[in-house]
C-alpha positions as CSV (number, residue, x, y, z in Angstrom):
1,M,-46.7,87.1,-40.6
2,L,-46.0,85.0,-43.6
3,Y,-46.2,81.6,-42.0
4,P,-48.9,80.7,-39.4
5,S,-47.4,79.1,-36.3
6,I,-48.4,75.6,-35.2
7,Q,-51.4,76.0,-33.0
8,P,-53.5,73.4,-31.2
9,V,-56.3,73.4,-33.8
10,V,-57.8,70.5,-35.7
11,G,-58.7,70.4,-39.4
12,L,-59.1,67.6,-41.9
13,N,-57.7,64.6,-40.1
14,R,-56.4,61.6,-41.8
15,G,-55.4,58.5,-39.8
16,K,-56.3,57.8,-36.3
17,G,-58.5,60.1,-34.1
18,R,-60.2,62.0,-36.9
19,S,-62.4,64.9,-35.9
20,R,-64.0,68.1,-37.4
21,S,-63.2,71.7,-36.6
22,G,-62.3,75.0,-38.2
23,C,-59.0,76.2,-39.6
24,A,-57.3,79.4,-38.7
25,L,-55.6,79.4,-42.2
26,C,-58.6,78.8,-44.5
27,G,-61.4,80.0,-42.1
28,G,-63.7,77.1,-43.1
29,Q,-64.5,73.7,-41.9
30,T,-63.3,70.4,-43.3
31,G,-64.7,67.1,-42.5
32,P,-62.9,63.9,-41.6
33,R,-62.2,61.2,-44.1
34,K,-64.5,58.3,-43.4
35,Y,-63.1,54.8,-43.6
36,M,-65.2,51.7,-43.6
37,Q,-64.8,49.6,-40.5
38,S,-63.6,46.4,-42.0
39,P,-65.1,43.1,-40.8
40,S,-63.1,40.0,-41.4
41,V,-64.6,39.8,-44.9
42,N,-65.0,43.1,-46.6
43,P,-66.6,43.1,-50.1
44,H,-65.1,46.5,-50.8
45,P,-61.6,46.4,-49.3
46,K,-59.5,49.6,-49.0
47,P,-56.4,49.2,-51.3
48,G,-53.3,48.7,-49.2
49,K,-52.1,45.7,-47.4
50,Q,-55.3,43.9,-48.3
51,F,-55.4,41.5,-51.2
52,T,-57.1,41.9,-54.6
53,S,-59.0,39.0,-56.1
54,K,-59.5,39.8,-59.7
55,P,-58.6,36.7,-61.7
56,T,-56.2,36.9,-64.6
57,A,-57.5,35.8,-67.9
58,S,-54.8,33.4,-68.6
59,A,-54.6,31.6,-65.2
60,H,-58.0,31.0,-63.9
61,R,-59.5,27.5,-63.4
62,I,-63.1,26.9,-62.3
63,G,-64.4,23.8,-60.5
64,Q,-68.1,23.0,-60.0
65,F,-69.5,21.4,-56.9
66,Y,-72.9,20.4,-55.5
67,L,-73.5,19.9,-51.8
68,D,-76.5,17.5,-51.5
69,L,-78.1,18.2,-48.1
70,T,-80.5,15.2,-48.3
71,K,-77.6,12.7,-48.8
72,Q,-75.1,14.7,-46.8
73,R,-72.6,14.4,-49.7
74,L,-70.4,16.8,-51.7
75,F,-70.3,16.0,-55.4
76,F,-67.5,17.1,-57.7
77,L,-69.2,18.0,-61.0
78,N,-66.2,18.5,-63.3
79,K,-62.6,17.4,-63.7
80,T,-61.3,20.7,-62.4
81,A,-63.1,20.3,-59.1
82,K,-61.6,16.8,-58.7
83,R,-58.2,18.3,-59.5
84,F,-58.6,20.9,-56.9
85,R,-59.2,18.2,-54.3
86,S,-56.1,16.3,-55.4
87,E,-54.0,19.5,-55.3
88,G,-55.1,20.1,-51.7
89,I,-57.1,23.3,-52.3
90,P,-59.2,23.7,-49.1
91,I,-62.9,23.0,-49.9
92,T,-64.5,21.8,-46.7
93,A,-64.1,22.8,-43.0
94,A,-62.0,19.7,-42.4
95,D,-59.5,20.9,-45.1
96,L,-58.9,24.2,-43.2
97,A,-57.2,22.3,-40.4
98,E,-54.6,21.0,-42.8
99,R,-54.2,24.1,-45.1
100,P,-55.6,27.3,-43.7
101,L,-56.9,30.1,-45.8
102,R,-56.6,33.8,-45.2
103,T,-59.0,36.7,-45.7
104,R,-58.2,39.8,-47.6
105,S,-57.1,41.5,-44.3
106,G,-54.8,38.5,-43.5
107,E,-57.0,36.8,-40.9
108,L,-57.5,33.1,-40.7
109,V,-60.7,31.9,-42.4
110,T,-63.2,30.0,-40.1
111,E,-65.6,27.3,-41.0
112,D,-68.6,29.8,-40.9
113,Q,-66.9,32.0,-43.5
114,L,-66.6,29.2,-46.1
115,P,-69.3,30.1,-48.8
116,L,-70.6,26.5,-48.9
117,T,-71.3,26.6,-45.2
118,A,-72.4,30.3,-45.2
119,A,-74.9,29.7,-48.1
120,M,-76.3,26.6,-46.4
121,R,-76.8,28.4,-43.1
122,S,-78.1,31.7,-44.4
123,G,-80.1,30.4,-47.4
124,R,-78.7,33.2,-49.5
125,P,-76.1,33.3,-52.3
126,V,-72.5,34.0,-51.1
127,E,-69.4,35.1,-53.0
128,E,-66.0,35.6,-51.4
129,S,-62.3,35.4,-52.1
130,F,-59.6,34.0,-49.8
131,F,-55.9,33.4,-50.1
132,L,-53.8,30.2,-49.7
133,L,-50.3,31.3,-48.6
134,E,-47.7,28.6,-48.1
135,E,-44.0,29.0,-47.6
136,G,-42.0,28.3,-50.8
137,K,-45.1,28.3,-53.0
138,P,-46.8,31.0,-55.1
139,P,-49.9,32.5,-53.5
140,V,-53.3,31.3,-54.7
141,C,-56.4,33.3,-54.8
142,V,-59.5,31.1,-54.1
143,T,-62.8,32.7,-55.1
144,W,-66.0,30.9,-54.2
145,S,-69.6,31.5,-55.5
146,A,-72.3,29.5,-53.7
147,A,-76.1,29.6,-54.0
148,P,-78.7,27.4,-52.3
149,R,-81.1,25.1,-54.2
150,E,-84.7,24.7,-53.1
151,N,-87.4,22.1,-53.9
152,E,-90.9,22.9,-55.0
153,A,-91.9,23.3,-51.3
154,G,-89.3,26.0,-50.8
155,E,-87.1,23.8,-48.7
156,M,-83.4,24.0,-49.1
157,V,-82.1,20.7,-50.5
158,G,-78.6,21.6,-51.6
159,V,-76.0,24.2,-52.5
160,Y,-74.4,24.7,-55.9
161,A,-70.9,26.2,-55.9
162,S,-68.1,27.2,-58.2
163,L,-64.5,27.7,-57.2
164,C,-62.0,29.7,-59.2
165,C,-58.3,29.5,-58.4
166,T,-55.8,32.0,-59.9
167,L,-52.7,33.9,-59.1
168,P,-53.6,37.1,-57.2
169,E,-52.8,40.4,-58.9
170,P,-50.3,42.7,-57.2
171,D,-51.5,45.8,-55.4
172,W,-50.8,48.2,-58.3
173,Q,-51.4,51.2,-56.2
174,G,-48.8,50.2,-53.7
175,L,-46.3,49.5,-56.5
176,A,-47.1,52.8,-58.1
177,G,-46.5,54.6,-54.8
178,L,-43.1,53.0,-54.4
179,A,-42.1,53.8,-58.0
180,H,-43.2,57.4,-57.3
181,D,-41.2,57.6,-54.1
182,L,-38.1,56.3,-55.8
183,R,-38.0,59.4,-58.0
184,T,-37.4,61.7,-54.9
185,P,-34.0,60.4,-53.9
186,L,-33.0,60.0,-57.5
187,A,-33.9,63.6,-58.2
188,A,-31.9,64.6,-55.1
189,L,-28.9,62.7,-56.4
190,Q,-29.2,64.5,-59.7
191,M,-29.3,67.9,-58.0
192,L,-26.5,67.1,-55.5
193,S,-24.2,65.6,-58.0
194,S,-24.5,68.8,-60.1
195,L,-23.2,70.8,-57.1
196,L,-20.0,68.8,-57.1
197,G,-18.9,70.8,-60.2
198,T,-19.4,74.1,-58.4
199,P,-16.2,76.2,-58.8
200,N,-14.2,76.9,-55.6
201,L,-16.2,74.4,-53.5
202,S,-14.7,74.4,-50.0
203,E,-13.7,71.2,-48.3
204,A,-16.5,71.6,-45.7
205,D,-19.1,72.0,-48.4
206,L,-17.7,69.1,-50.3
207,Q,-18.0,66.8,-47.3
208,A,-21.5,68.0,-46.5
209,N,-22.5,67.4,-50.1
210,M,-21.0,63.9,-50.1
211,K,-22.9,63.1,-46.9
212,D,-26.2,64.2,-48.5
213,L,-25.4,62.1,-51.6
214,R,-24.9,59.0,-49.4
215,T,-28.2,59.7,-47.6
216,A,-30.0,59.9,-50.9
217,I,-28.4,56.7,-52.1
218,D,-29.4,54.9,-49.0
219,R,-33.0,56.1,-49.4
220,A,-33.1,55.0,-53.0
221,L,-31.7,51.6,-52.1
222,H,-34.3,51.1,-49.3
223,V,-37.2,52.0,-51.6
224,G,-35.7,49.7,-54.3
225,M,-35.6,46.9,-51.7
226,D,-39.3,47.5,-50.9
227,L,-40.1,47.3,-54.6
228,L,-38.3,43.9,-54.7
229,E,-40.3,42.6,-51.8
230,W,-43.5,43.5,-53.7
231,C,-42.3,41.5,-56.7
232,R,-41.3,38.5,-54.5
233,A,-44.7,38.3,-52.8
234,P,-47.3,40.5,-54.4
235,A,-50.2,39.0,-52.4
236,R,-48.6,39.7,-49.1
237,G,-48.4,43.4,-49.8
238,G,-44.7,43.7,-49.5
239,R,-42.7,44.4,-46.4
240,S,-44.6,44.9,-43.1
241,P,-43.9,48.2,-41.3
242,R,-41.0,48.1,-38.9
243,S,-41.3,49.5,-35.4
244,D,-37.8,50.5,-34.3
245,W,-36.4,53.3,-32.1
246,F,-34.3,55.7,-34.1
247,P,-33.2,59.4,-33.7
248,L,-35.6,61.8,-35.3
249,G,-33.2,64.7,-35.7
250,P,-30.9,63.1,-38.4
251,L,-34.0,62.0,-40.4
252,L,-35.4,65.6,-40.4
253,E,-32.0,67.2,-41.1
254,G,-31.5,64.9,-44.1
255,L,-34.9,66.0,-45.5
256,V,-34.1,69.6,-44.9
257,R,-30.8,69.5,-46.8
258,E,-32.4,67.5,-49.6
259,Q,-35.4,69.6,-50.2
260,G,-33.6,72.8,-49.4
261,V,-31.6,72.5,-52.6
262,A,-34.8,72.2,-54.6
263,A,-36.4,75.2,-52.9
264,E,-33.2,77.3,-53.4
265,R,-33.2,76.5,-57.1
266,K,-36.8,77.8,-57.4
267,G,-35.8,81.0,-55.5
268,L,-38.2,80.2,-52.6
269,E,-37.7,81.2,-49.0
270,W,-36.8,78.0,-47.1
271,L,-37.3,78.2,-43.3
272,T,-36.9,75.5,-40.7
273,H,-37.4,75.3,-37.0
274,L,-36.9,71.8,-35.8
275,E,-35.2,72.2,-32.4
276,P,-38.1,70.7,-30.4
277,A,-37.7,67.4,-32.3
278,R,-33.9,67.3,-32.5
279,D,-33.0,65.4,-29.4
280,W,-35.8,62.8,-29.5
281,E,-36.1,59.3,-30.7
282,V,-39.3,57.9,-32.3
283,R,-40.6,54.4,-32.5
284,S,-41.7,53.9,-36.1
285,D,-40.5,52.7,-39.5
286,P,-37.7,55.1,-40.6
287,I,-38.1,54.4,-44.3
288,R,-41.9,54.9,-44.3
289,L,-41.8,57.9,-42.1
290,G,-39.1,59.4,-44.3
291,R,-41.2,58.7,-47.4
292,L,-44.3,60.3,-45.8
293,L,-42.5,63.5,-44.9
294,S,-40.6,63.6,-48.1
295,N,-43.8,63.5,-50.2
296,L,-45.2,66.4,-48.2
297,L,-42.1,68.5,-48.6
298,V,-41.7,67.7,-52.3
299,N,-45.4,68.8,-52.9
300,A,-44.9,72.0,-50.9
301,V,-41.9,73.0,-53.0
302,R,-43.4,71.8,-56.3
303,Y,-46.7,73.7,-56.0
304,T,-45.2,76.9,-54.6
305,Q,-44.1,79.4,-57.3
306,S,-43.4,82.4,-55.0
307,G,-43.0,83.0,-51.3
308,G,-41.7,80.1,-49.4
309,V,-41.9,76.8,-47.5
310,K,-41.5,76.3,-43.7
311,F,-40.7,73.0,-42.0
312,T,-41.3,73.2,-38.2
313,A,-41.7,71.1,-35.1
314,G,-43.6,72.0,-31.9
315,W,-45.4,70.4,-29.0
316,R,-49.2,70.4,-28.6
317,E,-50.9,69.8,-25.3
318,E,-54.3,68.3,-25.3
319,A,-56.5,66.9,-22.5
320,S,-56.0,63.3,-23.6
321,A,-52.6,63.4,-25.2
322,R,-49.4,65.3,-25.9
323,N,-48.1,65.3,-29.5
324,L,-45.0,66.4,-31.3
325,V,-46.4,68.2,-34.4
326,L,-44.3,68.3,-37.6
327,G,-45.7,71.2,-39.7
328,I,-45.1,71.9,-43.4
329,V,-46.5,75.3,-44.5
330,D,-46.3,76.7,-48.0
331,T,-47.6,79.8,-49.8
332,G,-48.4,77.8,-52.9
333,S,-51.5,77.2,-55.0
334,G,-53.6,75.7,-52.2
335,I,-56.4,73.2,-52.4
336,A,-60.0,74.1,-52.9
337,S,-62.4,72.9,-50.1
338,E,-64.3,70.6,-52.5
339,E,-61.1,68.9,-53.5
340,Q,-59.6,68.2,-50.1
341,E,-60.9,64.6,-50.1
342,S,-60.3,63.7,-53.8
343,I,-56.6,64.8,-53.8
344,F,-55.8,61.8,-51.6
345,L,-57.0,59.4,-54.3
346,P,-54.4,58.0,-56.7
347,F,-53.6,60.1,-59.8
348,E,-55.9,62.9,-58.7
349,R,-54.6,66.5,-58.7
350,G,-56.2,69.6,-57.5
351,Q,-57.3,72.3,-59.9
352,A,-54.5,74.7,-58.8
353,S,-51.8,72.2,-59.4
354,K,-53.2,71.5,-62.9
355,E,-53.2,75.2,-63.8
356,D,-49.5,75.8,-62.9
357,D,-48.5,72.5,-64.5
358,S,-45.8,71.7,-62.0
359,G,-45.3,68.1,-63.2
360,G,-46.9,66.3,-60.4
361,S,-48.3,62.8,-61.0
362,G,-51.2,62.9,-58.5
363,L,-49.7,60.1,-56.4
364,G,-47.9,62.0,-53.6
365,L,-50.8,62.5,-51.3
366,A,-52.3,59.1,-52.0
367,V,-49.0,57.7,-50.8
368,V,-49.1,60.0,-47.8
369,D,-52.6,58.8,-46.9
370,R,-51.6,55.2,-47.1
371,L,-48.4,55.7,-45.0
372,V,-50.3,57.6,-42.4
373,E,-52.6,54.7,-41.9
374,E,-49.8,52.1,-42.0
375,L,-47.8,53.9,-39.3
376,G,-50.9,54.6,-37.2
377,L,-50.4,58.3,-37.2
378,E,-52.6,61.3,-37.8
379,L,-52.4,64.0,-40.4
380,E,-54.2,67.4,-40.4
381,V,-54.8,69.4,-43.6
382,F,-55.6,73.1,-43.7
383,S,-55.8,74.7,-47.1
384,Q,-57.6,77.3,-49.3
385,Y,-57.4,77.7,-53.0
386,G,-54.8,80.2,-54.0
387,Q,-53.6,80.8,-50.4
388,G,-51.3,77.9,-49.6
389,S,-51.5,74.8,-47.5
390,T,-50.6,73.6,-44.0
391,F,-50.0,69.9,-43.1
392,H,-49.5,68.8,-39.5
393,L,-48.2,65.3,-38.8
394,L,-48.9,64.3,-35.2
395,L,-46.4,62.0,-33.4
396,P,-47.9,60.9,-30.1
397,Q,-45.6,61.0,-27.1
398,R,-46.1,57.3,-26.5
399,L,-43.9,56.8,-29.6
400,L,-41.2,59.2,-28.4
401,R,-38.4,59.1,-25.9
402,P,-35.4,61.3,-25.1
403,G,-32.4,60.5,-27.3
404,T,-29.7,58.3,-25.7
405,S,-27.1,61.1,-26.0
406,S,-29.3,63.7,-24.2
407,Q,-31.4,64.3,-21.1
408,T,-34.3,65.9,-22.9
409,D,-36.8,67.7,-20.7
410,I,-40.2,66.0,-21.2
411,S,-42.2,68.8,-19.6
412,P,-44.5,70.8,-21.9
413,N,-41.9,73.5,-22.3
414,G,-39.1,71.1,-23.0
């Protein structure tokens, strides 16, 4: 059997509910990816919706302060510090009530998180960055460094602090991912438009081709709009994921037609079995879910030189949940076990993909990893070097409902 069927096994999980188990395809074990549990202030944030705080060389300004604990007074030691006060940059706890700050993860900053207060209470140096976000104004990155001052007896008598204000840098990884995903519908437009010149094209084929062209155009426009949102508000991380009910079947069918053309051009076997998903609606972000699946399908076709690609759907019953599993199986170059973590990093490519020089940028799986987390889903990866790969995207039943035009059976065999 060329393609393994979707079975209730667990491999390398990305997203929610990660676990460890063996894989029927590769015969080995792969571990879960470990994510840091982020407190309200994380000194090493995971790139994504969180903010970066690296100052730009041309825009930073630094104010110097001294909190005298014996006199209970805050001194402004240079003109920039006084200017920050006149501009309304939050400096003390009282200022937060008027102009709140946000952490990297978007939470409101509390009095205890202010480095001046934190250094005074802990007796240790503190450095942290926050963000001032106000409607109609550019975002401001506020980076504090504070260190306690002691007298000869070892008693804390004050806190020295510096404050740097700058424009936050965009999330370059997010922008690169959007630029990468814009290529997919544009490539589809290129292939589909070439089919319009096919001799003796029937009216039915022409209408189907035009429908696929419109779908690709819509996808390109949506990704372009997301790019525009990033440019408008880089510190906010672009558009937040939507959570709408939409039919799953048309989304999957569009991806099948789009990537089927690419597979046919390479002479690959292109098999699909999506009936179990056809009459269901899913509550998610249609653009992000489409980008996620498109990246997996594009990679499957790109890194498969012979054999084929299969796109399937099936139900998996577990003790705690029931999931609709979208499976993408290829007979391509595969991923070595020691690379099954690193390939999810930006601009990283597995050894097999480097050897066949398929033109990948190393961004596809990094985008997939990010989208899986944004959508709150789970992805399983089974692969072995030289023997192909299997990806399972799990859609929990709580995010699914029968389509409005059907009476879909929700029993295990439905």
